[in-house]
C-alpha positions as CSV (number, residue, x, y, z in Angstrom):
1,M,-77.5,73.7,-89.7
2,K,-75.8,70.2,-91.1
3,L,-75.6,67.1,-88.8
4,L,-74.3,64.5,-90.9
5,D,-73.0,64.5,-94.4
6,K,-72.7,61.9,-96.8
7,Q,-69.5,59.8,-95.6
8,Q,-70.9,60.0,-91.8
9,I,-73.8,58.5,-92.9
10,E,-72.1,55.8,-95.2
11,R,-70.4,55.2,-91.5
12,K,-73.6,54.7,-89.7
13,I,-75.5,52.5,-92.5
14,Q,-72.1,50.1,-91.9
15,R,-72.4,50.5,-88.5
16,L,-76.4,49.8,-88.2
17,A,-75.7,46.6,-90.7
18,I,-73.3,45.3,-88.4
19,Q,-75.6,45.5,-85.4
20,I,-78.5,44.3,-87.2
21,L,-76.3,41.1,-88.0
22,E,-74.9,40.2,-84.5
23,N,-78.5,40.4,-83.2
24,N,-79.8,38.2,-85.9
25,L,-76.8,35.9,-86.1
26,G,-78.6,32.3,-87.3
27,E,-81.6,33.3,-88.4
28,E,-83.1,32.3,-91.7
29,E,-84.2,35.7,-92.8
30,I,-84.2,39.4,-92.4
31,I,-87.2,41.8,-93.8
32,L,-86.8,45.4,-93.8
33,A,-89.7,47.2,-94.2
34,G,-89.3,50.7,-94.9
35,I,-91.8,53.7,-94.3
36,N,-92.9,55.2,-97.3
37,N,-89.9,57.4,-99.3
38,N,-87.5,58.3,-97.2
39,G,-87.6,55.0,-94.9
40,L,-87.8,52.8,-98.2
41,T,-84.7,54.7,-99.2
42,F,-82.9,54.2,-96.1
43,A,-84.0,50.6,-96.0
44,K,-82.5,50.6,-99.4
45,L,-79.1,51.4,-98.2
46,L,-79.3,49.2,-95.2
47,F,-80.2,46.3,-97.7
48,K,-77.2,47.0,-99.3
49,R,-74.8,47.1,-96.7
50,L,-76.2,44.1,-95.4
51,K,-76.0,41.8,-98.7
52,K,-72.7,42.6,-98.5
53,I,-71.9,41.5,-95.3
54,T,-74.0,38.4,-94.7
55,E,-75.4,35.3,-96.5
56,I,-78.1,35.7,-94.7
57,P,-81.4,36.1,-97.0
58,V,-82.0,39.8,-96.9
59,T,-85.6,41.0,-98.1
60,L,-86.6,44.2,-98.6
61,T,-90.3,45.6,-99.0
62,R,-92.6,49.0,-98.2
63,I,-94.9,49.5,-95.2
64,R,-96.9,52.3,-96.9
65,L,-99.2,54.4,-94.3
66,S,-100.4,58.5,-94.0
67,P,-97.8,59.8,-91.0
68,A,-100.6,63.0,-91.1
69,N,-103.3,60.9,-90.8
70,P,-102.5,57.0,-90.1
71,I,-106.1,56.4,-89.3
72,S,-107.5,57.7,-92.9
73,T,-106.1,54.7,-95.2
74,E,-105.2,50.9,-94.9
75,V,-101.8,50.8,-93.7
76,E,-100.1,48.4,-96.0
77,I,-96.7,45.9,-96.2
78,E,-95.9,45.2,-100.0
79,M,-95.0,41.5,-99.0
80,A,-97.4,38.4,-98.7
81,A,-98.3,38.2,-94.7
82,Q,-97.8,34.5,-94.9
83,D,-93.8,35.2,-95.8
84,L,-93.7,37.6,-92.5
85,N,-94.0,34.2,-90.1
86,D,-92.0,33.1,-87.6
87,K,-89.2,35.8,-89.6
88,V,-87.4,39.1,-88.5
89,V,-88.8,42.2,-89.5
90,I,-87.2,45.4,-89.0
91,I,-89.1,48.3,-89.3
92,V,-87.4,50.9,-90.8
93,D,-87.5,54.6,-91.1
94,D,-85.5,57.9,-91.5
95,V,-86.2,59.7,-88.7
96,A,-88.4,58.2,-85.1
97,N,-90.0,61.7,-83.7
98,T,-92.8,61.1,-81.5
99,G,-92.8,57.6,-82.4
100,R,-96.2,58.4,-84.7
101,T,-95.6,57.0,-87.7
102,I,-93.7,53.5,-86.2
103,F,-96.7,53.2,-84.1
104,Y,-98.7,52.9,-86.3
105,A,-96.3,51.1,-89.1
106,F,-96.7,48.0,-86.6
107,K,-100.3,47.3,-87.5
108,P,-100.1,45.1,-90.8
109,L,-97.8,43.1,-88.4
110,M,-100.6,42.4,-86.0
111,E,-102.2,39.7,-88.8
112,V,-99.3,37.5,-88.8
113,L,-96.9,36.3,-86.1
114,P,-93.4,37.0,-87.0
115,K,-90.2,36.0,-84.8
116,K,-89.0,39.1,-84.0
117,I,-90.2,43.0,-85.1
118,E,-87.3,45.7,-84.3
119,V,-87.0,48.9,-85.5
120,A,-84.4,51.2,-87.4
121,V,-84.0,54.6,-87.6
122,L,-81.6,57.1,-89.1
123,V,-82.2,59.7,-86.5
124,D,-83.7,58.7,-82.7
125,R,-85.4,62.0,-81.4
126,K,-86.2,61.2,-77.8
127,H,-89.2,62.8,-77.3
128,K,-91.4,60.1,-78.0
129,S,-95.6,60.1,-77.7
130,F,-95.8,56.8,-78.3
131,P,-94.5,53.5,-76.9
132,V,-92.3,52.8,-79.4
133,E,-88.1,51.4,-79.2
134,V,-85.7,52.2,-81.5
135,N,-83.2,49.5,-81.5
136,Y,-80.8,50.8,-83.7
137,W,-80.2,54.0,-85.1
138,G,-77.2,56.2,-86.2
139,L,-77.5,59.3,-84.5
140,S,-79.7,60.4,-81.0
141,L,-80.7,63.7,-80.5
142,A,-82.5,65.3,-77.6
143,T,-83.9,67.9,-79.4
144,T,-87.4,70.2,-78.4
145,V,-90.3,69.7,-79.9
146,Q,-90.1,72.7,-82.6
147,E,-87.4,71.6,-84.2
148,H,-87.2,69.9,-86.8
149,I,-85.0,67.1,-89.0
150,A,-84.7,66.8,-92.3
151,V,-82.9,63.7,-93.9
152,S,-82.0,64.2,-97.7
153,I,-81.3,61.0,-99.5
154,K,-81.4,61.5,-103.1
155,G,-79.4,59.0,-104.5
156,K,-75.8,57.9,-103.0
157,E,-74.3,60.9,-104.2
158,E,-76.8,63.4,-101.9
159,I,-77.2,62.2,-98.6
160,A,-77.9,64.6,-95.7
161,V,-79.3,65.8,-92.1
162,H,-80.2,68.5,-91.2
163,L,-81.1,70.2,-88.0
164,D,-83.7,73.9,-88.8
């Protein structure tokens, strides 16, 4: 079942970008850190929207980790650690499920001193197993653990959220 189509997702991205900007007015820089592939793709969409509505510098980076086994490999952020000090960092992913992936995405940020860390997702599921708070979400769902949310972002032409 399709939950969000391309136009609905674009409206969610616009709203999220405005909320991020409102909560970070006066900051010297906003860093969007997308988790792996889908998180980075969603972060790119937010990045493009933010660049259109603010003069605040927005930087895009990626956090790499293994969602299936986050302790099997080093969690890495593709940005120099010193560039994160005293900055607003927003961790971005497509779906917040149990919170485990986002929880481990914080790991490289523990070795620096950001000004603030927030979390933005397209879909927030309300059955977290880890102590993760989502600050910005496009859609919030109370689903069962057995249900699966699939986010498909293939360029600007094809974006959709499905509940399987």
